[in-house]
DRENDO-1510 file (C-alpha; in Angstrom, 1 decimal, always signed):
<recs>
REC; n; res; u; v; w
REC; 1; UNK; -22.8; +2.7; +26.5 .
REC; 2; UNK; -25.1; +5.0; +28.6 .
REC; 3; UNK; -28.0; +4.4; +26.3 .
REC; 4; UNK; -26.1; +4.7; +23.0 .
REC; 5; UNK; -25.9; +1.7; +20.7 .
REC; 6; UNK; -22.8; +1.0; +18.6 .
REC; 7; UNK; -22.9; -1.5; +15.7 .
REC; 8; UNK; -19.6; -2.4; +14.0 .
REC; 9; UNK; -18.8; -4.1; +10.8 .
REC; 10; UNK; -15.4; -4.9; +9.2 .
REC; 11; UNK; -15.4; -5.4; +5.4 .
REC; 12; UNK; -12.6; -6.5; +3.1 .
REC; 13; UNK; -12.0; -3.9; +0.3 .
REC; 14; UNK; -9.4; -3.4; -2.4 .
REC; 15; UNK; -10.1; +0.2; -3.4 .
REC; 16; UNK; -11.4; +3.5; -1.9 .
REC; 17; UNK; -14.4; +3.3; -4.3 .
REC; 18; UNK; -15.3; -0.2; -3.1 .
REC; 19; UNK; -15.2; +1.0; +0.5 .
REC; 20; UNK; -17.4; +4.1; -0.4 .
REC; 21; UNK; -20.0; +1.6; -1.8 .
REC; 22; UNK; -19.9; -0.4; +1.4 .
REC; 23; UNK; -20.3; +2.8; +3.5 .
REC; 24; UNK; -23.2; +3.9; +1.3 .
REC; 25; UNK; -25.0; +0.6; +1.7 .
REC; 26; UNK; -24.4; +0.7; +5.4 .
REC; 27; UNK; -25.8; +4.3; +5.7 .
REC; 28; UNK; -28.8; +3.3; +3.6 .
REC; 29; UNK; -29.5; +0.2; +5.7 .
REC; 30; UNK; -29.2; +2.1; +9.0 .
REC; 31; UNK; -30.6; +5.4; +7.7 .
REC; 32; UNK; -32.0; +6.3; +11.1 .
REC; 33; UNK; -28.7; +6.1; +12.9 .
REC; 34; UNK; -27.0; +9.2; +14.3 .
REC; 35; UNK; -23.5; +8.6; +12.9 .
REC; 36; UNK; -21.6; +6.2; +10.6 .
REC; 37; UNK; -18.0; +6.7; +11.6 .
REC; 38; UNK; -15.3; +4.8; +9.8 .
REC; 39; UNK; -11.7; +4.0; +8.9 .
REC; 40; UNK; -10.2; +2.3; +5.9 .
REC; 41; UNK; -6.6; +1.1; +5.5 .
REC; 42; UNK; -5.5; -0.1; +2.0 .
REC; 43; UNK; -2.3; -1.2; +0.3 .
REC; 44; UNK; -2.1; +0.4; -3.2 .
REC; 45; UNK; +0.7; +1.3; -5.5 .
REC; 46; UNK; +3.3; +0.0; -3.1 .
REC; 47; UNK; +2.2; +2.1; -0.1 .
REC; 48; UNK; -0.3; +2.0; +2.7 .
REC; 49; UNK; -3.1; +4.6; +2.5 .
REC; 50; UNK; -5.2; +5.2; +5.6 .
REC; 51; UNK; -8.3; +7.4; +5.9 .
REC; 52; UNK; -11.0; +7.9; +8.5 .
REC; 53; UNK; -14.0; +10.0; +9.3 .
REC; 54; UNK; -15.6; +11.2; +12.5 .
REC; 55; UNK; -18.8; +11.7; +10.5 .
REC; 56; UNK; -20.1; +14.5; +12.7 .
REC; 57; UNK; -18.7; +13.4; +16.0 .
REC; 58; UNK; -16.2; +15.7; +17.7 .
REC; 59; UNK; -12.9; +15.7; +15.9 .
REC; 60; UNK; -10.7; +12.8; +16.7 .
REC; 61; UNK; -13.2; +10.9; +18.8 .
REC; 62; UNK; -14.3; +8.2; +16.3 .
REC; 63; UNK; -12.4; +7.8; +13.0 .
REC; 64; UNK; -9.0; +7.8; +14.6 .
REC; 65; UNK; -9.8; +5.3; +17.3 .
REC; 66; UNK; -11.2; +3.0; +14.6 .
REC; 67; UNK; -8.1; +3.5; +12.5 .
REC; 68; UNK; -5.9; +2.8; +15.5 .
REC; 69; UNK; -7.7; -0.5; +16.1 .
REC; 70; UNK; -7.1; -1.5; +12.4 .
REC; 71; UNK; -3.4; -0.5; +12.7 .
REC; 72; UNK; -3.1; -2.3; +16.0 .
REC; 73; UNK; -4.1; -5.6; +14.3 .
REC; 74; UNK; -1.7; -4.7; +11.4 .
REC; 75; UNK; -4.5; -5.2; +8.8 .
REC; 76; UNK; -4.7; -4.0; +5.3 .
REC; 77; UNK; -7.4; -3.8; +2.7 .
REC; 78; UNK; -10.1; -3.4; +5.2 .
REC; 79; UNK; -12.7; -0.9; +6.2 .
REC; 80; UNK; -14.4; -0.7; +9.6 .
REC; 81; UNK; -17.7; +1.2; +10.1 .
REC; 82; UNK; -19.1; +1.9; +13.5 .
REC; 83; UNK; -22.8; +3.0; +13.4 .
REC; 84; UNK; -24.0; +4.9; +16.4 .
REC; 85; UNK; -27.5; +5.4; +17.7 .
REC; 86; UNK; -27.4; +8.2; +20.2 .
REC; 87; UNK; -28.9; +7.2; +23.5 .
REC; 88; UNK; -29.5; +10.6; +25.1 .
REC; 89; UNK; -26.5; +10.8; +27.3 .
REC; 90; UNK; -23.4; +12.7; +26.2 .
REC; 91; UNK; -20.2; +10.6; +26.7 .
REC; 92; UNK; -17.6; +13.3; +26.4 .
REC; 93; UNK; -14.7; +13.1; +24.0 .
REC; 94; UNK; -12.8; +10.5; +26.1 .
REC; 95; UNK; -15.9; +8.3; +26.4 .
REC; 96; UNK; -16.7; +8.6; +22.7 .
REC; 97; UNK; -13.1; +7.6; +21.8 .
REC; 98; UNK; -13.2; +4.6; +24.1 .
REC; 99; UNK; -16.6; +3.5; +22.8 .
REC; 100; UNK; -15.6; +3.7; +19.2 .
REC; 101; UNK; -12.3; +2.0; +19.9 .
REC; 102; UNK; -13.9; -0.8; +21.9 .
REC; 103; UNK; -16.5; -1.5; +19.2 .
REC; 104; UNK; -13.8; -1.5; +16.5 .
REC; 105; UNK; -11.6; -3.8; +18.5 .
REC; 106; UNK; -14.5; -6.2; +19.2 .
REC; 107; UNK; -15.4; -6.4; +15.5 .
REC; 108; UNK; -11.8; -7.0; +14.5 .
REC; 109; UNK; -11.2; -9.7; +17.2 .
REC; 110; UNK; -14.2; -11.6; +15.9 .
REC; 111; UNK; -13.6; -11.1; +12.2 .
REC; 112; UNK; -12.2; -13.8; +10.0 .
REC; 113; UNK; -8.9; -12.7; +8.7 .
REC; 114; UNK; -7.2; -13.9; +5.6 .
REC; 115; UNK; -3.4; -13.7; +5.5 .
REC; 116; UNK; -2.1; -12.6; +2.1 .
REC; 117; UNK; +1.5; -11.8; +1.5 .
REC; 118; UNK; +2.0; -8.9; -0.8 .
REC; 119; UNK; +4.6; -9.7; -3.4 .
REC; 120; UNK; +6.4; -8.0; -6.2 .
REC; 121; UNK; +7.5; -9.5; -9.5 .
REC; 122; UNK; +11.3; -9.5; -10.1 .
REC; 123; UNK; +13.3; -10.9; -13.0 .
REC; 124; UNK; +16.8; -12.0; -12.3 .
REC; 125; UNK; +19.5; -12.3; -15.0 .
REC; 126; UNK; +22.7; -14.2; -13.9 .
REC; 127; UNK; +25.4; -16.7; -14.9 .
REC; 128; UNK; +24.9; -20.4; -14.3 .
REC; 129; UNK; +27.7; -20.4; -11.7 .
REC; 130; UNK; +25.4; -18.8; -9.1 .
REC; 131; UNK; +22.3; -20.9; -9.6 .
REC; 132; UNK; +22.5; -23.1; -6.5 .
REC; 133; UNK; +23.2; -20.2; -4.1 .
REC; 134; UNK; +20.5; -18.1; -5.7 .
REC; 135; UNK; +18.0; -21.0; -5.4 .
REC; 136; UNK; +18.9; -21.1; -1.7 .
REC; 137; UNK; +18.3; -17.3; -1.3 .
REC; 138; UNK; +14.9; -17.7; -3.1 .
REC; 139; UNK; +13.8; -20.2; -0.5 .
REC; 140; UNK; +15.3; -18.3; +2.4 .
REC; 141; UNK; +13.3; -15.1; +1.5 .
REC; 142; UNK; +10.0; -16.9; +0.9 .
REC; 143; UNK; +10.1; -16.1; -2.9 .
REC; 144; UNK; +8.6; -18.3; -5.5 .
REC; 145; UNK; +9.7; -18.9; -9.1 .
REC; 146; UNK; +7.1; -18.2; -11.7 .
REC; 147; UNK; +9.1; -18.4; -14.9 .
REC; 148; UNK; +12.5; -19.8; -16.0 .
REC; 149; UNK; +14.5; -19.3; -19.1 .
REC; 150; UNK; +17.8; -21.2; -19.5 .
REC; 151; UNK; +19.7; -19.5; -22.4 .
REC; 152; UNK; +23.2; -18.0; -22.5 .
REC; 153; UNK; +22.4; -16.9; -19.0 .
REC; 154; UNK; +19.7; -17.8; -16.6 .
REC; 155; UNK; +16.6; -15.7; -16.3 .
REC; 156; UNK; +14.4; -16.4; -13.3 .
REC; 157; UNK; +11.2; -14.5; -12.7 .
REC; 158; UNK; +10.3; -14.6; -9.1 .
REC; 159; UNK; +7.6; -13.3; -6.8 .
REC; 160; UNK; +9.2; -12.0; -3.6 .
REC; 161; UNK; +7.4; -10.5; -0.6 .
REC; 162; UNK; +7.6; -6.8; -0.7 .
REC; 163; UNK; +8.8; -6.7; +2.9 .
REC; 164; UNK; +11.8; -8.9; +1.9 .
REC; 165; UNK; +12.7; -7.3; -1.5 .
REC; 166; UNK; +15.5; -5.0; -0.4 .
REC; 167; UNK; +17.3; -7.8; +1.6 .
REC; 168; UNK; +16.7; -10.3; -1.2 .
REC; 169; UNK; +18.2; -8.0; -3.8 .
REC; 170; UNK; +21.3; -7.3; -1.6 .
REC; 171; UNK; +21.9; -10.9; -0.9 .
REC; 172; UNK; +21.8; -11.7; -4.6 .
REC; 173; UNK; +24.2; -8.9; -5.4 .
REC; 174; UNK; +26.5; -10.3; -2.7 .
REC; 175; UNK; +26.2; -13.9; -4.0 .
REC; 176; UNK; +26.9; -12.8; -7.6 .
REC; 177; UNK; +29.6; -10.2; -6.6 .
REC; 178; UNK; +27.5; -7.6; -8.5 .
REC; 179; UNK; +27.2; -9.7; -11.7 .
REC; 180; UNK; +23.4; -9.9; -11.7 .
REC; 181; UNK; +20.7; -7.7; -13.4 .
REC; 182; UNK; +17.2; -7.1; -12.1 .
REC; 183; UNK; +14.2; -6.1; -14.2 .
REC; 184; UNK; +10.5; -6.1; -13.9 .
</recs>
């Protein structure tokens, strides 16, 4: 773009520390570059954490456009770094933002993505009378049974997608007319 070169990379990461290491390695490899702008979006402790950096570019012209590209693809546990070699022509804030966004989008369009459903563990305690309807609800919400205990009452431990947990709990409460306990 007007003499500047933009090199992008997308990298799967699980923690901010892991991303910092990837960023450090990138800066070391391309030590002669003008900027290493980045964004990282992680799922940790039940919430999405997003950070970005313009790395010396004018405020809002690099990190945010990269982050918007990640969010636009609805990706988590990923860091994107765009390395810029300045080509001698100033692009202006709009031009910079478009260039960083375009590079990030191209990287993400060509990246191999892995779909992982984020789940939470939930233990269900209920009477035998409700078993068949609860099994149906488990299937309906994409949950999976990881442990069973048939004692005086049934204890099922399930993994349920986080995005479905509230609706799943409510459906089970309705099925059991409130006679269900949750733990875990």
